[in-house]
C-alpha positions as CSV (number, residue, x, y, z in Angstrom):
1,M,0.0,-0.2,0.1
2,K,1.5,3.2,-1.0
3,I,1.1,6.2,1.7
4,R,1.0,9.7,0.3
5,Y,2.4,12.5,2.5
6,D,1.9,16.2,2.2
7,A,4.4,19.0,2.5
8,R,4.3,19.0,6.5
9,G,5.2,15.2,6.5
10,L,1.7,14.5,7.7
11,A,0.6,10.9,6.3
12,E,-2.7,10.5,4.3
13,P,-4.0,14.1,5.1
14,D,-7.4,13.7,3.1
15,A,-7.8,10.2,4.2
16,Q,-11.4,9.4,5.3
17,A,-12.7,6.6,7.8
18,P,-13.5,3.4,5.5
19,N,-16.8,3.0,7.3
20,I,-16.4,-1.2,7.0
21,A,-17.2,-1.9,10.6
22,K,-20.0,-4.3,11.4
23,I,-21.9,-2.8,14.3
24,E,-24.4,-4.7,16.4
25,G,-26.6,-4.4,19.4
26,E,-28.6,-1.6,20.5
27,G,-28.0,1.4,22.7
28,P,-24.8,1.2,25.1
29,A,-24.7,-2.5,24.6
30,R,-23.6,-1.8,21.0
31,Q,-20.6,-3.8,19.5
32,A,-18.4,-2.9,16.4
33,V,-15.9,-5.1,14.7
34,F,-13.6,-4.4,11.2
35,D,-10.9,-6.2,9.4
36,A,-7.9,-4.0,9.4
37,A,-5.8,-6.4,7.2
38,D,-6.1,-3.8,4.0
39,L,-6.3,-0.6,5.9
40,S,-3.2,1.8,6.3
41,T,-2.7,3.2,10.0
42,R,-4.2,6.4,9.4
43,Q,-7.5,4.6,8.0
44,I,-7.7,2.2,11.2
45,N,-7.4,5.2,13.6
46,L,-9.9,7.2,11.6
47,E,-12.5,4.1,11.7
48,L,-11.9,3.4,15.3
49,R,-12.2,7.3,16.1
50,R,-15.6,7.3,13.9
51,L,-17.0,4.4,15.7
52,V,-16.2,5.8,19.3
53,Y,-16.7,9.4,19.2
54,Y,-19.3,9.7,16.4
55,E,-21.1,6.4,16.6
56,G,-20.7,5.9,20.4
57,V,-19.8,2.4,20.1
58,A,-18.3,1.5,23.7
59,D,-16.9,-1.8,22.7
60,V,-14.7,-2.3,19.4
61,T,-12.9,-5.4,17.9
62,I,-9.9,-4.6,15.5
63,Q,-9.1,-7.8,13.5
64,N,-5.6,-8.4,11.8
65,P,-3.9,-5.3,12.6
66,G,-0.6,-6.8,11.3
67,A,1.8,-5.3,13.6
68,K,1.3,-1.7,12.2
69,H,2.7,1.1,14.3
70,S,0.6,3.8,16.4
71,I,-2.5,2.2,16.3
72,A,-5.1,2.9,18.7
73,V,-3.4,6.3,20.0
74,G,-5.1,9.3,21.4
75,I,-8.7,7.8,22.5
76,L,-9.7,10.1,25.2
77,T,-12.8,8.6,26.4
78,R,-14.0,5.5,28.5
79,C,-14.5,2.5,26.0
80,R,-13.3,-1.2,25.3
81,I,-11.0,-1.9,22.8
82,T,-9.8,-5.8,21.8
83,I,-7.1,-6.0,19.3
84,E,-6.9,-9.5,17.7
85,G,-3.4,-9.5,17.0
86,S,0.2,-7.9,17.4
87,L,1.2,-4.3,17.1
88,G,4.4,-2.4,15.9
89,Y,5.7,0.7,17.9
90,F,4.0,3.3,19.9
91,G,0.9,1.4,20.1
92,C,-1.9,2.6,22.5
93,G,-0.3,6.0,23.7
94,L,-1.4,9.2,24.8
95,I,-4.9,7.7,25.6
96,D,-7.0,8.7,28.9
97,G,-9.8,6.4,29.7
98,P,-10.0,3.4,27.3
99,E,-9.6,-0.5,28.5
100,I,-7.5,-2.2,25.8
101,H,-6.8,-5.7,25.3
102,I,-4.0,-6.7,22.8
103,K,-4.1,-10.4,22.0
104,G,-0.7,-10.7,20.6
105,R,2.9,-9.0,21.0
106,V,3.8,-5.1,20.9
107,G,6.9,-3.3,19.9
108,W,8.6,-0.6,21.5
109,S,6.5,2.2,23.7
110,V,3.4,0.6,24.2
111,A,1.0,3.1,26.2
112,E,3.2,5.9,26.1
113,N,2.1,8.8,28.1
114,M,-1.2,7.1,29.2
115,M,-3.3,9.1,31.7
116,S,-5.8,6.5,32.4
117,G,-7.3,3.4,31.4
118,V,-5.9,-0.1,31.4
119,V,-4.0,-1.7,28.5
120,V,-3.4,-5.7,28.9
121,I,-1.0,-7.5,26.3
122,D,-1.0,-11.3,26.1
123,K,2.5,-11.9,25.1
124,I,5.7,-9.8,25.2
125,A,6.3,-6.2,24.8
126,G,9.4,-4.8,23.4
127,S,11.5,-2.0,25.2
128,L,10.3,1.4,26.7
129,A,6.8,-0.1,27.5
130,G,4.9,2.4,29.5
131,A,7.4,5.2,28.8
132,A,6.3,8.5,30.7
133,L,3.0,6.6,31.8
134,R,1.2,9.0,34.1
135,G,-1.7,6.8,35.3
136,G,-3.6,3.6,34.7
137,D,-2.7,0.2,34.8
138,L,-0.3,-1.5,32.0
139,V,-0.3,-5.7,32.3
140,V,2.3,-7.5,30.3
141,R,1.4,-11.2,30.6
142,G,5.0,-12.0,29.2
143,D,8.5,-10.6,29.2
144,V,9.4,-7.0,28.5
145,G,12.5,-5.2,27.1
146,A,14.7,-2.3,28.5
147,R,13.8,0.8,30.2
148,T,10.3,-0.3,31.0
149,G,8.5,2.7,32.7
150,I,11.4,5.0,31.7
151,D,10.1,8.3,33.4
152,Q,7.0,7.0,35.0
153,K,5.2,9.6,36.6
154,G,2.1,7.7,38.2
155,G,-0.1,4.4,37.2
156,T,1.0,0.4,37.8
157,I,3.1,-1.5,35.4
158,V,2.6,-5.3,36.1
159,V,5.1,-7.6,34.1
160,G,4.1,-11.4,34.3
161,G,7.6,-12.5,33.1
162,S,10.9,-10.7,33.1
163,A,12.1,-7.3,32.3
164,G,15.4,-6.1,30.6
165,M,18.0,-3.4,31.9
166,M,17.4,0.0,33.5
167,T,14.0,-0.9,34.4
168,G,12.4,2.0,36.1
169,F,15.0,4.7,34.8
170,M,14.1,7.8,36.3
171,L,11.1,6.5,37.8
172,Q,9.4,9.8,39.6
173,R,6.0,8.1,40.7
174,G,3.9,5.0,40.8
175,R,5.0,1.6,40.8
176,Q,6.3,-1.5,38.9
177,I,5.7,-5.1,39.8
178,I,7.9,-7.5,38.0
179,C,7.1,-11.1,38.6
180,G,10.3,-12.8,36.8
181,N,14.2,-11.7,37.3
182,V,15.2,-7.8,36.0
183,G,18.4,-6.7,34.3
184,G,21.2,-4.4,35.4
185,G,20.5,-0.8,36.4
186,L,17.2,-1.4,38.1
187,G,15.8,2.0,39.2
188,D,18.8,3.8,38.0
189,S,18.2,7.5,39.0
190,M,14.6,7.2,40.5
191,Y,13.3,9.9,42.4
192,D,10.1,8.0,44.0
193,G,8.0,5.3,43.5
194,A,8.4,1.7,44.1
195,I,9.6,-1.7,42.2
196,Y,8.7,-5.1,43.5
197,V,10.5,-7.7,42.1
198,G,9.7,-11.5,42.3
199,G,12.8,-13.0,41.0
200,K,16.7,-11.9,41.0
201,V,17.9,-8.4,40.2
202,T,21.2,-8.2,38.3
203,S,22.1,-5.1,39.8
204,L,20.5,-1.8,41.2
205,G,21.2,1.5,39.5
206,V,22.4,4.9,41.0
207,D,19.9,6.1,43.5
208,C,18.0,3.2,44.2
209,V,18.5,1.2,47.4
210,E,16.6,-2.1,48.8
211,A,14.3,-1.5,51.4
212,E,12.6,-3.8,54.1
213,L,8.9,-5.1,53.3
214,T,6.7,-4.1,56.2
215,P,3.2,-5.3,56.8
216,W,0.5,-3.1,55.0
217,R,-1.1,-0.6,57.3
218,P,-4.3,1.5,57.0
219,R,-3.9,5.0,55.4
220,T,-3.7,7.8,58.2
221,P,-3.4,11.5,57.5
222,G,0.0,12.6,56.5
223,T,1.1,9.2,55.0
224,Q,2.0,9.4,51.6
225,A,1.0,6.7,49.2
226,A,4.6,5.7,48.3
227,D,4.9,4.5,52.0
228,L,2.1,2.1,51.5
229,R,3.8,-1.5,51.9
230,L,2.3,-5.0,50.4
231,G,1.6,-7.4,53.1
232,A,2.2,-11.2,53.1
233,E,-0.9,-11.8,50.6
234,G,0.9,-9.7,47.9
235,L,1.1,-10.6,44.2
236,V,4.9,-11.7,44.5
237,P,7.6,-12.3,47.1
238,E,8.2,-8.4,46.9
239,I,11.3,-6.4,47.6
240,R,11.0,-2.3,47.7
241,L,13.3,-0.3,46.2
242,R,13.3,3.7,46.6
243,A,15.4,6.2,45.3
244,E,18.3,7.1,47.9
245,A,18.4,10.7,47.3
246,L,14.7,11.0,48.5
247,A,15.3,8.9,51.7
248,L,18.2,11.1,52.4
249,R,16.0,14.3,52.1
250,Q,12.9,13.1,53.7
251,P,13.8,10.7,56.5
252,R,10.3,9.0,58.0
253,A,9.9,6.5,60.7
254,G,10.0,2.9,59.8
255,R,11.7,3.5,56.3
256,A,15.0,1.3,55.7
257,Q,17.9,3.9,54.9
258,A,20.8,2.9,53.0
259,R,23.2,4.6,55.2
260,P,22.7,7.5,58.1
261,V,22.1,11.1,56.9
262,D,25.1,13.0,56.7
263,P,24.2,16.9,57.2
264,R,27.7,17.8,55.3
265,D,26.1,15.8,52.2
266,P,26.2,17.9,49.2
267,I,22.6,17.2,48.4
268,H,21.5,19.1,51.5
269,E,23.1,22.4,50.3
270,P,19.5,24.3,49.1
271,E,21.3,25.6,46.0
272,R,22.4,22.5,44.6
273,R,19.2,20.2,45.6
274,R,17.3,21.1,42.3
275,H,20.3,20.0,40.4
276,Q,21.1,16.7,42.2
277,V,19.6,13.2,42.1
278,G,22.0,11.7,44.3
279,P,25.2,12.0,46.5
280,G,28.0,13.1,44.0
281,A,25.5,13.6,41.0
282,Q,26.5,16.3,38.6
């Protein structure tokens, strides 16, 4: 299929929704199905948006996506999307609200910048899964590649298998639950958040320290969500990892610390605090 670009580099600027979906049911229970085998990425997304926004269909199934890139992006409403096949790069990014089930594999950067909703992937995912995730739940039943949850700012990432190197790189908030093993540099340069690992950790990254898992306790005024621990009935035998810099700046009762707070540490200098992630950072 030959794709035309305009002077700005936009793909298929004059494309129209193909109107090929079969819609069944009445009212809120309506469901739609369409075959994407012969459609371009632009046509698939236009058809999906037509069904969700203009037809008011809240349950859409896309068949034969053909591992195309950038499918089901920018959906900003509550709906249910089932993708019967695999996706390429940047699938399901920039979404706010939908529940998406991918019955296959995905490439790099799935669910990038997701604000809310749920994305479930039945098989494996490439690198950068959940990059800059801000909310919602990303579940990968298989393995994931490197840098899962890079720059994550919220939400939850659950991986049923193992994760590659630099998982949780620059994690700012949110949590990750890795049921298998994790590669080197786990939690490198993380600011806050929590990572739970059921298998072996190759190595911890800079500013990431292991903390003892404590019993769950009810949330009380003044207790931050990041301080809540999973109890013995949790998903996997977790360990809690936290940014060392945050532990040094804001020591709280009951928190395991890598070492005593040293007031001479450069991180306590106000004029340098904004520019440092951990002791000795430049």
